[in-house]
C-alpha positions as CSV (number, residue, x, y, z in Angstrom):
1,M,79.4,94.6,125.3
2,S,78.1,92.8,128.2
3,A,80.1,91.7,131.3
4,P,82.0,88.3,131.4
5,T,80.5,85.6,133.6
6,N,82.4,83.8,136.6
7,E,80.2,81.0,134.4
8,A,81.9,81.9,131.2
9,V,85.3,82.2,132.5
10,E,84.9,78.8,133.8
11,A,83.8,77.0,130.0
12,A,86.5,78.7,128.6
13,L,89.1,77.1,131.5
14,K,87.1,73.7,131.0
15,D,89.0,74.0,127.6
16,Y,92.4,73.8,128.9
17,V,93.8,70.3,129.2
18,E,96.8,71.4,131.6
19,P,99.1,68.2,131.5
20,H,100.4,67.1,134.1
21,L,96.6,66.3,135.2
22,G,95.7,65.3,132.1
23,R,92.2,66.7,133.2
24,D,90.4,70.6,133.1
25,L,91.2,73.2,136.1
26,V,87.7,72.7,137.1
27,S,86.8,69.4,136.8
28,T,89.9,69.0,139.5
29,K,88.4,71.7,141.2
30,S,91.9,73.6,141.3
31,V,90.3,76.8,140.9
32,K,90.0,78.0,143.9
33,S,88.3,81.4,143.0
34,I,86.7,83.5,139.8
35,D,86.4,87.1,140.9
36,V,85.1,89.6,138.1
37,E,85.3,93.0,138.6
38,G,83.4,94.4,135.5
39,D,86.4,94.0,132.2
40,Q,88.8,92.6,134.9
41,V,89.0,89.4,136.1
42,K,90.7,87.7,138.3
43,V,91.2,83.8,138.4
44,K,93.1,81.7,141.9
45,V,94.3,78.6,140.7
46,T,95.0,76.0,143.5
47,L,97.1,72.8,141.9
48,G,97.0,69.7,144.4
49,F,100.7,69.1,143.2
50,P,104.1,71.1,143.3
51,A,104.3,72.8,140.3
52,K,107.7,76.0,140.9
53,G,108.7,74.8,137.3
54,A,105.5,74.7,135.7
55,A,103.0,77.3,137.3
56,D,104.6,80.3,135.5
57,A,103.1,78.4,132.2
58,I,99.9,77.6,133.4
59,A,99.5,81.0,135.0
60,A,100.3,82.2,131.3
61,V,97.3,79.7,129.2
62,V,95.1,80.2,132.1
63,K,95.4,84.0,131.6
64,E,95.7,83.4,127.9
65,K,91.7,81.3,127.8
66,V,90.3,84.1,129.9
67,E,91.4,87.7,128.1
68,G,89.9,85.5,124.6
69,I,86.4,85.8,126.2
70,D,84.2,89.1,124.9
71,G,84.3,91.5,127.3
72,V,87.6,90.8,129.3
73,S,89.8,93.4,128.7
74,A,92.7,91.9,131.8
75,A,92.5,88.4,133.2
76,Q,95.5,88.1,136.9
77,V,95.5,84.9,137.4
78,D,97.7,83.3,140.4
79,V,99.0,79.4,140.4
80,D,99.6,77.7,143.6
81,W,99.8,74.8,145.2
82,E,98.6,72.8,149.1
83,I,99.7,69.0,148.9
84,R,97.1,67.3,150.9
85,S,97.1,63.3,152.6
86,H,95.4,60.7,150.1
87,S,94.1,57.7,150.8
88,V,96.3,54.5,151.8
89,Q,95.1,50.8,152.2
90,K,92.1,50.2,153.8
91,S,93.9,48.7,157.3
92,L,96.3,50.9,157.1
93,K,95.9,54.7,158.9
94,P,98.5,57.2,157.6
95,I,101.7,58.4,159.5
96,D,102.6,61.7,161.1
97,N,104.4,63.3,159.8
98,I,104.0,61.8,156.3
99,K,101.1,62.9,154.1
100,N,102.1,60.3,151.4
101,I,104.5,58.0,150.7
102,I,105.0,57.0,147.4
103,A,106.9,53.7,146.7
104,V,109.9,53.1,144.1
105,A,109.7,49.8,142.6
106,S,111.0,47.4,139.9
107,G,110.5,43.4,138.9
108,K,114.1,43.6,138.2
109,G,117.3,44.5,139.5
110,G,119.8,47.0,137.5
111,V,117.1,49.3,135.5
112,G,118.4,52.3,137.8
113,K,115.1,52.2,140.2
114,S,117.4,53.9,142.9
115,T,118.9,56.4,140.4
116,T,115.3,57.2,139.5
117,A,114.1,57.6,143.4
118,V,117.1,59.8,145.0
119,N,116.3,62.0,141.1
120,L,112.9,62.0,142.1
121,A,113.0,62.5,145.2
122,L,115.2,65.6,144.9
123,A,112.7,66.1,141.9
124,L,110.1,67.0,143.8
125,S,111.7,68.7,146.7
126,A,113.7,71.2,143.2
127,E,109.2,71.7,142.7
128,G,108.8,72.9,145.9
129,A,107.9,70.1,147.7
130,T,109.0,68.7,151.5
131,V,110.5,65.6,150.7
132,G,112.4,62.3,152.2
133,I,113.7,59.4,150.8
134,L,113.5,55.7,152.6
135,D,117.0,53.0,151.2
136,A,114.3,49.9,151.7
137,D,117.0,47.5,150.2
138,I,118.2,46.4,153.2
139,Y,120.7,44.4,151.5
140,G,122.4,46.7,148.9
141,P,121.6,50.1,150.0
142,S,122.4,52.2,147.9
143,Q,121.6,55.8,148.9
144,P,124.0,56.9,151.1
145,R,126.9,56.6,148.4
146,M,124.2,58.3,145.7
147,L,123.3,61.1,147.9
148,G,127.1,61.5,149.5
149,V,126.3,61.0,153.0
150,S,128.5,59.4,155.8
151,G,128.2,58.9,159.8
152,K,126.1,58.0,161.5
153,P,122.1,59.9,162.7
154,E,121.5,61.1,165.8
155,S,119.5,59.3,168.9
156,K,118.2,62.8,171.0
157,D,116.3,60.4,172.8
158,G,117.4,56.9,173.0
159,K,115.2,55.1,171.1
160,S,114.9,57.0,168.2
161,L,116.5,58.0,165.0
162,E,116.7,61.6,164.0
163,P,116.6,61.3,159.9
164,M,120.4,62.3,157.8
165,T,120.3,64.7,155.4
166,S,121.3,65.7,152.2
167,Y,120.1,68.9,149.7
168,G,117.3,70.0,151.4
169,L,115.8,65.8,151.6
170,Q,115.6,63.8,155.1
171,T,116.7,60.2,154.6
172,M,117.6,57.4,156.5
173,S,119.0,53.9,155.6
174,I,120.5,50.8,156.6
175,G,123.6,52.0,155.1
176,F,124.0,54.6,157.7
177,L,123.7,51.9,160.7
178,I,126.4,49.6,159.1
179,E,130.5,49.6,157.5
180,E,129.9,50.5,154.2
181,E,131.4,47.1,153.5
182,T,129.3,44.9,156.1
183,P,126.8,42.6,154.3
184,M,123.4,41.7,156.0
185,I,123.3,38.7,156.4
186,W,119.3,38.1,157.7
187,R,116.6,36.1,156.9
188,G,113.1,37.4,156.4
189,P,111.4,38.6,159.5
190,M,114.4,40.3,160.2
191,V,114.7,42.1,157.5
192,T,110.6,43.1,157.5
193,Q,111.2,44.3,160.9
194,A,114.6,46.5,160.3
195,L,112.2,48.0,157.3
196,E,108.9,49.0,159.6
197,Q,111.9,50.0,162.6
198,L,113.9,52.7,159.8
199,L,110.5,54.0,159.0
200,N,108.7,54.4,162.5
201,D,111.3,54.8,164.4
202,T,112.7,57.9,162.3
203,N,111.5,61.3,163.6
204,W,110.3,62.6,160.0
205,S,109.6,66.7,159.8
206,D,106.4,67.5,158.1
207,L,107.3,65.5,155.2
208,D,104.8,65.7,151.7
209,Y,106.3,63.0,150.3
210,L,108.0,60.2,151.2
211,V,109.7,58.2,148.6
212,I,110.5,54.7,149.4
213,D,113.7,53.0,147.4
214,L,112.6,49.1,147.3
215,P,114.8,46.6,146.6
216,P,114.0,44.7,143.4
217,G,111.4,41.8,143.4
218,T,108.2,40.8,144.5
219,G,109.7,39.4,148.0
220,D,109.5,39.9,151.9
221,I,110.2,43.6,151.5
222,Q,107.6,44.5,149.2
223,L,104.6,42.4,151.5
224,T,105.3,44.2,154.2
225,L,105.4,47.2,152.6
226,A,101.8,46.2,151.0
227,Q,100.4,44.7,154.4
228,K,101.9,47.0,156.5
229,V,103.1,50.7,155.2
230,P,100.7,53.6,153.9
231,V,101.6,53.3,150.8
232,S,99.9,56.4,148.2
233,G,100.7,54.8,145.6
234,A,103.7,53.4,143.7
235,V,106.4,54.1,140.3
236,I,107.2,51.3,138.8
237,V,110.4,51.9,136.9
238,T,111.5,49.2,133.7
239,T,113.8,49.2,130.6
240,P,112.6,48.7,127.2
241,Q,114.4,46.2,127.6
242,D,111.6,42.6,127.1
243,I,112.9,40.7,129.7
244,A,112.8,43.7,132.1
245,L,109.4,44.9,131.3
246,L,108.2,41.0,131.7
247,D,109.3,41.6,135.5
248,A,108.4,44.8,136.5
249,R,104.6,43.8,134.6
250,K,105.3,40.8,137.9
251,G,105.9,44.3,140.2
252,L,102.6,46.2,139.0
253,K,99.9,43.4,139.1
254,M,101.5,42.7,143.1
255,F,100.8,46.1,143.5
256,Q,97.2,45.8,142.4
257,K,96.2,42.7,144.4
258,V,97.3,44.8,147.7
259,E,95.1,47.6,146.2
260,V,97.8,50.4,146.1
261,P,97.5,52.4,143.1
262,V,100.0,52.6,140.6
263,L,100.3,55.8,139.0
264,G,102.5,54.8,136.5
265,V,106.0,53.9,134.7
266,V,109.4,55.4,134.4
267,E,111.1,53.7,131.1
268,N,114.7,54.2,132.0
269,M,117.2,53.4,129.6
270,S,115.5,54.3,126.3
271,I,117.4,55.5,124.2
272,H,121.1,56.0,123.9
273,I,122.4,58.9,122.1
274,C,126.5,59.3,121.1
275,S,128.2,61.8,123.6
276,K,130.7,62.1,120.2
277,C,128.0,62.1,116.9
278,G,125.0,62.7,118.8
279,H,123.8,59.3,117.3
280,E,120.5,57.7,118.5
281,E,120.0,54.2,119.3
282,H,117.8,51.9,121.1
283,I,119.9,49.8,123.3
284,F,117.5,48.0,125.0
285,G,114.4,47.8,122.3
286,E,111.5,50.6,121.8
287,G,108.8,51.6,123.2
288,G,108.4,48.6,125.7
289,G,107.2,51.3,128.6
290,A,104.4,53.2,126.5
291,A,103.6,49.6,125.4
292,M,102.8,48.7,128.9
293,A,101.3,51.1,130.5
294,E,99.0,50.9,127.3
295,Q,98.0,47.4,128.4
296,Y,97.4,48.2,131.8
297,G,95.9,52.0,131.3
298,I,98.4,53.4,133.5
299,Q,100.6,56.8,132.8
300,L,104.1,56.7,131.3
301,L,105.3,59.3,133.4
302,G,108.9,59.6,131.2
303,S,111.1,57.9,129.9
304,L,114.7,58.7,130.6
305,P,118.3,58.6,129.0
306,L,121.0,56.2,128.3
307,D,123.4,59.0,129.7
308,I,126.5,58.4,131.4
309,H,126.6,61.6,133.1
310,I,123.6,59.9,135.6
311,R,125.7,57.4,136.6
312,E,128.4,59.4,136.7
313,E,126.0,62.4,139.2
314,T,125.0,59.6,141.7
315,D,127.7,58.0,141.6
316,S,129.9,61.1,142.8
317,G,127.1,61.1,145.3
318,K,125.6,64.3,143.6
319,P,122.6,63.0,141.2
320,S,122.0,64.7,138.8
321,V,118.8,67.0,139.5
322,A,121.1,68.4,142.0
323,A,124.5,68.8,139.8
324,D,122.8,70.6,137.2
325,P,119.5,71.5,138.2
326,D,118.6,73.7,135.1
327,G,120.1,70.6,132.6
328,R,118.2,68.7,130.2
329,I,118.0,65.3,132.6
330,S,116.9,67.6,135.6
331,Q,114.5,69.1,133.4
332,M,113.6,65.3,132.6
333,Y,113.0,64.2,136.4
334,R,111.5,67.1,137.3
335,E,108.3,66.6,134.5
336,I,108.6,63.0,135.4
337,A,107.9,64.1,140.0
338,R,105.6,66.3,138.1
339,K,103.4,64.3,136.2
340,T,103.9,61.8,139.4
341,A,102.3,64.4,141.9
342,A,99.6,65.0,139.5
343,K,98.2,61.3,138.9
344,L,99.1,61.1,142.9
345,S,96.6,64.3,143.4
346,L,93.0,63.0,141.8
347,Q,93.5,60.2,144.1
348,A,91.1,60.1,147.1
349,K,92.0,62.3,149.7
350,D,92.4,61.1,153.3
351,Y,89.9,63.9,155.7
352,A,91.3,61.4,158.8
353,A,93.5,64.2,159.7
354,K,90.8,67.0,159.5
355,F,88.2,65.0,162.5
356,P,88.6,65.2,166.0
357,R,89.9,62.0,168.0
358,I,87.5,61.5,170.5
359,V,88.4,59.7,174.1
360,I,86.1,58.6,176.6
361,Q,87.2,58.8,179.7
362,N,85.6,57.1,183.0
363,N,85.9,60.3,185.9
């Protein structure tokens, strides 16, 4: 029996379409090394997205594929990940200490965008990334309540703010700087300036991802984000309801016009399961998110149920992913997080950080 070759191992791995990437590990350059010694094979896989909850399953499939090759008696598979900075709008540069900014948006209020944003951030963190969340809703900040954080952020130098922390997330919101019931009676320019200051004057510490929870709509803040904030990708949140999908399409088209990649759509409140009898009902319609994703050639990142626990846990300051890390809802959010980060990992990388800065001095 002839010894296996690297080419045979690669060919076997090309047959496995990794479910989060939607592509094989070879074409995505995730296979970092193949070491063949007689009938023993070692494979090292380095993913471009955090995958603490899926690494063992991926390793098991790769091991099975390799051990199915003639001449292989045993395979050792190591799966880890390395999160890189990805390209942003052409006229902008990534912010120091933030590898990637992901905007979470909806065209319409009331679809659960802030709840999705905070659980997405917590899920990315649970998967092994360093994550922050910026509450960009100046008029209606909700992240302080959702994350159970109170008090005001520190300023060590009198110019910048230290992010607040909760459940391992770094977070900043206008809600930390004003009383909860104080209305923000500001015009557009003041609001956009506040957003820029919250983003740029916060001492974020080595973030893999900063999730920005946008206010609903396509107004001043969304345009500021698109023009002045280096965004790597956007996630659109909608419900299956036609009226919500109509506005979600507007949000998607706005990002497309300003050349921010839309990583996918999350369909919230997709189905209601009666807590008494288990009856399932599509209260807001059925299949809207999937139809929108298909129409625009983007990915349906996941569908979430209309579940009283999601609402109760978020209102009480302990979102689902933190409240019940091993529960069914948490696993749904973690799958959405892996798919979001995997989709982003396929985007062009930003190599600016690898090049030295050239400084010309007149002596």
